N, C-alpha and C positions, 0 to 999 in steps of 0.2 A: 283436900287435895295433895296429892303425892307427886313431887317434882324429879325427876332425874337427872343427874350431871355427871360428866365426866370428871376424876379425879377425887382426891382424898379429900376430908374434912379439911376448910382454912383454905381451900381451892377458890381462885376468882369466881368459877361457875360457880361455886355452892353459893358466895355472897350476891352475884348476879339472881340466884334462885330465890334467895331471901329477899332482896330488895323488889322482886316482881310480886312474892307472895309470901310475907314474913310469918301467916301461919303454917305455911304448908309443911308435909313430912317430907323429907329428902333422904333421897335414894342414890346414891356414890355409886357408881359403875365403873370399871378398869379403862374404857375406851370408849370414844364415840358412837364405833356401831353398837356397844352396850346399852347406849342412853336408847337408840332407835327401838332395841331389841326389848328393852325393857316395857317401852311404851304401847308399841304393838302387840304386847302380849299381856298387855293389862297390869303389870307390876308397877306400873307409874300412869297417872292422868296425862303427863305431858312430860316433855325433856326439854330442858335447858342449855342450847349448846352458842358456842361464840361463833359469829360468822366473818368478822372482820375487826380490825385493829387501827386506830387513828396512824399509829408508827409503822406499825409492820403487816399491813394490809390485811389480804383474804386469807382465814383459813378453808384451804381450795379443800379438804377433803369432807368438809361438810357439806359443801356444794354437791359436790359428788353422790354424799349420801342424802340430800332431801331429792335427788333422781332418782335412787335406787330402792327407796322406799315409799311406801303410800302414806304418807303423813302431810298432814296441814300444817303451814304456818299461821298460829293462833294470836302472837302477839311477839313484841319486841321489847327489848329493855337496854338502856346502857349503862356501864358503870366505870368510873374513872378508876385506874390501877395506877397502884403505889406499890413500886416494886420495895423492898427490903432486902438487907444481906442477914441472914440470921445463922446460929451457929450455936453449938453446945456452950452451957452457961460457964463463964471464965475464961473463954476465948477473946484472944484480943484481933483488930484487925490486920496487924503485920504478922501473926503468925498463920493467917490464912493459905495454904499453897493449893486449894482446889475447891471449885464452886461449882454446884450442880444446879440445873436447872432446865426447864421445856425449854426447846428452840425458840421459840417467841419471844420468853422472857430475856433471855441471853441477847438477841437481837435487838430488844428494845432499851437493853444496858449498854450498848457496846462502849459506849465514850466511858464508862466509870470502869470497863473490865480491860478495857485496854491501859487503863491508867494502873490498874495492879500487876506490876513487873514480875515475872518467874510465876504467875499462877496459873495452874492448870483448868481448862474451861472444861466442862462435860455436860453432855447434851442429855435429858431423861425424860421419863412420859408426861412428868407433870411438876409443876412449882411445889405444892402441897406435898407429893410423893417424896420430893425429894428432902425437904425437912425429916418427914418422917423416917426416911433412910438414915438421914443423919444420927435421929434420936435412936432409930431401933439397934445401929450398928455401936453406937459412942463412939462416932467417927471424930477424932482430935482435928485440929488442922483443916475442916472443910466445913464450908458455910452452903448454903442455899440461899439464892435468891427467890421470893415468897412473898407470901402476905405475911402482915403483922399478927392476924389471926393465925395463921399456921404456926408462927413461933409459938404461941400462946397455947394450941392447941396440942401441940409435942414437945413444950416445955423446954424452949431453946431461947436465946438472947437475941435482940436486935443492933448489930453491931451497925448499920448504916441505913437511913430512911429515904425515901426520895430517890432511890440511884438511877432512875430511868432517864432518858438522854432529853425527854421533852415534858414539859408542865401537862399539856394538853392528851396524854396518854388515856385514850378512852376506847374501850372494846366493846361492840354492839355484839347483842344473842338474838336469837332466836326462841321463839318458844314453841315446839312443834308437839302437835297431839291427833289424837281421831276426828271423827267428823263430829262427836257429841261434844266433846271440848272446848271447841268454836263456838256453841251454840250456849257453854255456862261461863266461858272467859269474857265472850263480847256482849254479853245481855245487857242491854241499855245503852249500848254504844253503837255509833256509826262506823266501819272499818273506812281507812283515809287514807290506806296505804295497800299495795299489790305485788307480790313477786312473782315473775314468771321464767319461763325458759322456754325457748325457742331455737330454731335450727335454721339455715336458710339456702338456696341453690347457691352453689358456686359459680358465681355470674357477675358481671360487672356494676357497680351499684346496688347489690343487693341487700347489704346493708344500710347502707343511704335509705333506699326504699322501705325497709322495715322502720327506722326510725323517723324517718317523714309520716307514720300511722300516727303518731305520739303528738308530733311536731303541731300538725295541721290542725288538731284538736285542744292544742293547750296545757297537754300533758306533759309535766315535769319528769324527767327520768334522773332521780337521785342517785343510779348505780347501775353500771354496765361493768357485766363482768365474762369473759370467754374464757371457757372450757375446752380440753380436746376431747373429743368421742373416741372411745375404744373400740378399737379395732377398724377405724378409716382414720388412716393416717391424714395428718392437715386438714380434717373437717372439723368445726365447732359448734358447742352449743354456746348460747348466748341467755346470759342469767339478769334479767333487770327490775330494779326497784321502779315503781312507778308512784308518784305522789296522789294517787287517787284512789278510791272504792271500788271495786268491780261491780258493784250493785249501782254505779254511776252510769248514763246512759251513754257518754263521750267514753268512757272507759270500753263499753262492751262493742259499741262501733268501732273504737280502735281494734280492740282482737280480733273482730269479725271480719275487719280489713287485713289484719295481719295475717290468718288462717289463708285467707285467697293465695297467697303464696309461698308461704313458711312451709318447709318440710317436714316440721313438727312445732306442735304449741301445744305447751300446760301450763294451767297455772297452778301453782305452789300455796297460795294463800293468799289472803285479802284481809288485813287486819287493820288495829291501831297503831298509828307510828308515836314512837316515843317523841314526849316532848323533850329538847335539852334542856331549857330552861331549870328545870326539877334537879339537875346534877348539883347543884351547890355551891360551894367556894371551889378555887380552883386548886388544884392536887399541888403537893410540894416537889421539886424538882432535886437533882443532885445535891445543890447546895443543902440543902436542909440535912444535916447529920444527926442522928442519934446519939 
């Protein structure tokens, strides 16, 4: 199986892909759009994409791309994210004057960054890419927020480990693929989660009415996200995660009911939900230093 992910080797998306399929052949891509294109063109069986973080919230770009492309969500996984400050060998913490990383990683390490007085913070496209930039350019006095694996891949040293603000820093990833991928991945399992997107008429009680089709049938919504509709100011799409497989009768009835008054409705996939108890031990926090 070939799994596409966004970023350089050592990126958290790479770790999520390996957690999902340890024996997969990995296909790194520069941008999220490239992950979708790799799967659509057959360069990869599936793509692994971050969709939300327990601290930073949703990755809105990937919600938009799910709608723009005709790929199905076939699975999900969760990854504990442990951020480290990494730099060229021999660099000390006090020598660091610039820190590079992805905006999400910077937001997740806000307390640590604010404690480093006089340090410039620079947003980049990728955590592992920031580590690579330091290595390739030999940037002294510069560090990156990235994974320990990224430090190993690019020959950097860890100056501080576990610098995220909260211990429960977890990113949820979706696995997307073409039609046949779902059959291969879900063989022998029963989907118990469904993601859908819908829009509603702009009238009083429309969202209440929409949510009631699930409440009346005892269907738990684990996520509800609104996104603006391009070209239609102040109108919104609603993305919802349901704790039920689409093959279940009550889910089918709920979607039929919703379709009676929703202005649009599309299922993005039905799949096996990740079991959080498999995450293992708690990750370290900013108090744990290398």
